[in-house]
C-alpha positions in Angstrom: 13.1 -21.0 -8.0 12.8 -23.6 -9.9 9.2 -24.1 -10.9 9.1 -20.8 -11.5 11.6 -21.1 -14.5 9.4 -24.0 -15.5 6.5 -22.1 -15.9 8.2 -19.2 -17.5 9.9 -21.5 -19.8 6.6 -23.0 -20.6 5.5 -19.3 -21.6 8.4 -18.7 -23.8 8.1 -21.8 -25.8 4.5 -20.1 -26.7 6.1 -17.0 -28.1 8.4 -15.5 -30.5 8.5 -12.3 -28.6 10.9 -13.7 -25.9 12.4 -10.1 -25.5 8.9 -8.6 -24.2 7.7 -10.8 -22.0 11.4 -11.4 -19.8 11.8 -7.5 -19.2 8.2 -7.6 -18.5 8.7 -10.7 -15.7 11.5 -9.4 -14.2 9.8 -6.4 -14.3 7.5 -7.8 -11.6 10.8 -9.5 -9.7 12.2 -6.2 -8.7 9.1 -4.6 -7.6 9.8 -3.3 -3.7 7.8 -3.4 -0.8 6.1 0.0 0.1 6.3 1.5 3.6 4.7 4.2 4.9 6.1 6.1 8.4 3.4 7.4 10.6 4.9 8.9 13.8 4.4 12.4 16.3 6.8 15.0 15.1 7.7 15.0 18.7 9.3 12.0 18.5 11.3 12.3 14.8 14.6 12.0 16.6 13.4 7.9 16.8 12.0 8.0 13.1 15.4 9.1 11.9 17.1 6.3 14.0 15.4 3.9 12.7 15.9 5.2 9.0 19.7 4.3 9.8 18.2 0.5 10.4 16.8 0.0 7.4 19.0 1.7 4.6 20.2 -1.8 4.2 17.0 -2.9 3.0 16.9 -0.2 0.8 20.3 -0.5 -0.9 19.1 -4.4 -1.3 16.3 -2.5 -3.6 14.0 -4.5 -0.9 11.6 -1.4 -0.2 10.4 2.0 -0.3 10.2 4.1 2.4 8.2 7.3 3.2 7.1 9.4 5.8 5.4 13.2 5.7 9.4 14.5 5.2 9.1 13.6 1.4 6.1 15.7 1.3 7.2 18.6 -1.3 6.5 22.5 -0.6 2.8 23.4 -2.1 1.4 19.4 -2.7 -2.1 18.7 -0.8 -0.6 17.5 1.8 -4.0 15.4 3.3 -4.2 13.8 -0.3 -0.7 12.6 -0.2 -0.8 11.1 3.0 -3.5 9.1 1.8 -2.2 8.3 -1.3 0.7 7.3 0.5 -1.2 4.9 3.0 -3.8 3.3 0.5 -0.2 2.3 -1.4 2.0 1.0 1.4 2.5 -2.7 1.9 3.7 -2.0 5.6 2.4 0.6 7.5 4.5 1.2 10.9 3.4 3.3 13.7 5.9 4.2 15.9 3.8 4.6 19.8 4.6 6.5 22.4 1.7 8.7 24.3 2.1 11.5 22.1 1.1 9.8 19.1 -1.6 8.2 20.8 -3.1 11.0 21.5 -2.4 12.3 18.3 -6.1 13.0 16.4 -5.0 13.3 13.5 -3.5 9.7 13.2 -6.2 8.3 15.2 -8.7 9.7 12.6 -6.7 9.3 9.3 -3.4 7.2 9.4 -5.0 4.5 12.2 -8.5 4.3 11.0 -7.2 3.6 6.8 -4.1 1.2 8.4 -6.9 -1.0 10.1 -9.4 -1.1 6.8 -6.5 -2.2 4.5 -5.1 -4.8 7.4 -8.6 -5.7 7.2 -8.7 -6.2 3.3 -5.4 -8.2 3.8 -4.3 -5.5 1.4 -1.6 -4.2 3.9 0.5 -5.1 7.2 0.9 -3.3 10.1 3.9 -2.8 12.5 3.6 -0.9 15.7 7.2 -0.1 17.4 6.7 0.9 20.7 9.1 3.7 20.7 8.6 4.9 24.4 6.2 3.5 27.6 2.5 4.0 26.5 -0.7 2.3 26.9 -0.3 0.9 23.7 -1.9 -2.4 24.9 -5.2 -0.6 26.1 -5.8 0.3 22.3 -6.2 -1.8 18.9 -2.7 -2.3 19.1 -2.6 -5.0 21.2 -3.9 -7.0 19.5 -1.1 -7.3 16.4 2.7 -8.7 17.3 4.3 -5.6 18.9 8.3 -5.1 18.1 11.1 -4.8 19.6 10.8 -7.8 21.2 8.7 -8.7 24.1 7.1 -4.7 23.9 9.8 -3.8 25.5 10.3 0.3 24.4 12.8 1.5 22.2 13.8 4.3 24.8 14.2 1.4 27.9 16.6 -0.2 26.1 20.2 0.0 28.3 22.4 -0.5 24.2 19.6 1.6 22.0 21.1 -0.1 18.9 19.8 -3.9 20.4 16.6 -2.3 20.4 16.4 -1.4 16.7 18.4 -4.6 15.6 15.6 -6.3 17.2 13.2 -3.8 15.5 14.8 -4.7 12.1 14.8 -8.4 12.3 11.2 -8.0 12.8 10.4 -6.3 10.1 12.5 -8.2 7.6 10.0 -11.3 8.4 7.4 -9.1 7.0 9.2 -8.1 4.1 10.1 -11.7 3.4 6.3 -12.6 3.4 5.0 -9.9 1.4 8.1 -10.7 -1.2 6.6 -14.4 -1.1 3.4 -13.3 -1.2 3.7 -10.9 -4.4 6.0 -13.5 -6.2 2.9 -16.4 -5.7 0.5 -14.1 -6.7 2.4 -12.7 -9.5 2.9 -16.4 -10.6 -0.8 -17.3 -10.8 -1.9 -14.1 -12.3 0.9 -13.3 -15.0 2.7 -16.9 -15.7 0.7 -20.0 -15.0 -2.1 -19.1 -17.8 -0.3 -16.0 -19.4 0.1 -15.7 -23.3 2.3 -12.9 -25.1 -1.0 -11.4 -26.1 -2.3 -10.9 -22.6 0.5 -9.8 -21.6 0.8 -6.6 -23.9 -3.4 -6.4 -23.3 -2.3 -5.8 -19.5 0.9 -3.6 -20.2 -1.7 -1.1 -22.3 -4.3 -0.8 -19.8 -4.2 2.8 -18.3 -6.5 1.8 -15.0 -6.6 5.6 -14.1 -7.9 6.5 -17.4 -10.5 3.7 -17.2 -11.6 4.6 -13.5 -11.6 8.6 -14.7 -14.0 7.6 -17.7 -16.4 5.6 -15.9 -16.5 8.5 -13.1 -16.9 11.2 -16.4 -19.9 9.1 -18.2 -21.8 7.9 -14.5 -20.7 11.6 -13.1 -24.7 11.7 -11.5 -24.6 8.1 -9.7 -23.8 7.9 -6.2 -21.1 5.2 -5.7 -19.7 2.9 -3.3 -16.2 1.4 -3.9 -17.9 -2.2 -4.1 -20.2 -0.8 -6.2 -17.8 0.8 -9.0 -16.2 -3.1 -8.7 -19.6 -5.0 -8.7 -22.1 -3.1 -10.9 -19.2 -0.6 -13.0 -17.6 -4.0 -14.1 -20.1 -5.2 -15.3 -20.7 -2.2 -17.9 -19.3 -2.1 -21.3 -15.8 -1.4 -21.7 -15.5 -1.3 -17.7 -15.2 -5.1 -17.2 -11.5 -4.4 -15.9 -12.6 -2.8 -12.7 -13.8 -6.1 -12.0 -10.4 -7.9 -11.2 -9.3 -4.6 -9.2 -8.5 -4.6 -5.6 -10.5 -1.7 -3.1 -7.4 -0.5 -2.1 -6.4 -0.4 -6.3 -9.7 2.0 -7.0 -9.5 4.1 -3.6 -5.7 5.3 -4.4 -6.7 5.8 -7.8 -9.5 7.6 -6.6 -7.5 9.8 -4.1 -5.2 10.7 -7.2 -8.0 11.9 -9.1 -8.8 14.4 -6.4 -5.8 15.5 -6.1 -5.5 16.1 -9.4 -8.6 17.9 -9.6 -9.9 15.9 -12.5 -13.0 14.7 -9.5 -14.4 16.2 -7.0 -16.2 13.7 -4.4 -19.2 14.9 -2.0 -20.2 12.5 1.0 -23.5 11.2 1.3 -25.3 12.4 4.2 -27.3 9.2 4.6 -23.9 6.9 4.5 -20.0 7.5 5.5 -19.6 5.0 2.3 -21.1 6.4 -0.6 -20.0 9.4 -2.8 -20.7 11.4 -5.7 -17.6 12.0 -7.9 -18.4 14.8 -10.4 -16.0 15.1 -13.1 -14.4 18.8 -13.6 -15.0 19.2 -17.2 
């Protein structure tokens, strides 16, 4: 913390606009860890039990959680769920034979989560709530909760199981908070001046991508091509500094809002034509 303050003071020394920079710094420090819950509806009681244990994290403004109970009537649920997965820092899977058998969870939520984990964009946290063959799935490669992989429903005192899970989750939260603080410190403090702060605050990345797709509406794109090729186009250089996760999330939002429509290439599953709706 002492080093962070010294870096901040160095920034403040170079600018007269102290208040704006301090507000910007505080907004960074208060960023919450976003948690997405994947579960089978048959296992909802376990989700509700676990919510009680992470309430203390929410009260201390450490996390912001989401599950499909938060869906609003009339929302495009598929887009909403994908949007929340892509924006999550931690993706929690409540494992049971029912959830492992779910085609929707496997084909959508699980595949996206593993992709984000491979890119280093999100943590995947599997929690065994009922005895199941989790060790015969991709989850066998992960650190399992509760302690020693003992299912929540097999603990004599269930509260002890959830306490074990909560402590394990807290470690993941702490790692993410520390990582975010270091990233922000490097990006926004060490070599920061007031001009760059104002520029970063004024950029509407969603509008940038929307404008890009409107201009190049006849082109086929993969996410890496948007970043690398698009980032070389005049007025779209910011694309080079955006992560794949960030762009995928914005594309989902644009499609959800009917600003664009995507068409999957028949030859390559990762290439899309994004038609701009005028």
